[in-house]
N, C-alpha and C positions, 0 to 999 in steps of 0.2 A: 710739694711746696702750695699751700692753704692760699682761698684766694682772698683772706682778711689780713696774711702778708704780701700779698701782691700788689704791684701797684699799678696804676693803668695811665694811661699820655692821655691828659685831659685838659680843655682848656681850662685857666683859671677864669671861677669867680670872683675872688680875694682880693691877685696882684693884677690887675690889667688896664692896660694902656689904651690899645686898641679893641684887641678882640680877645686878649686872655692867652696868645698863642705863647707869648715868652712867659711868661709866667708860669701855664702850663708846665713846658719845659724844665724851667727852673725847677719845681715841686718835683717834679718827674728822675731829675740828674743829680736834684740836693743842692743848686748851688744857687746862686742872685739872677734873679731873670735879668738883670742891669747887661749881662754876659752875652745873652743871648740876644737882649733890645742893643745893643754897641756890635755885635758880629751884623745884626741884620744892616745895621745904618751904613758900615761901614763897604756891605756889600748893594746898598745903594749907589752910593757915591758915583763909580762909573757907567751911571747910564739907566738905575735902577732894576733891571729886566731879572740881574743877580740875585738881589732880595727881595722883589716883589713878589717875584710869583713862587719860588717855596712857601713863603709866607704863607701866600692866598693860595695856596693848595693845602696849608696846615690848618688854614684859617674852614676849608669847607670840612677835611676830613677827619680831625679831631673834634670829637665828643665834646661840649658842654660841661664842665665837670661838676 
């Protein structure tokens, strides 16, 4: 696989609401970022930690696109 065809997991610059994490995940997996936003929101409902911590980690680890 060449570098030209390889996709990189990066935060989105165009499709962002807070930090571009869900937009980047959507671009990487080829699905709508809405589904990632919904999953993080549902994970926030029981107390915040299950959704907030992974989002913050990805915000720090994923490079800006």
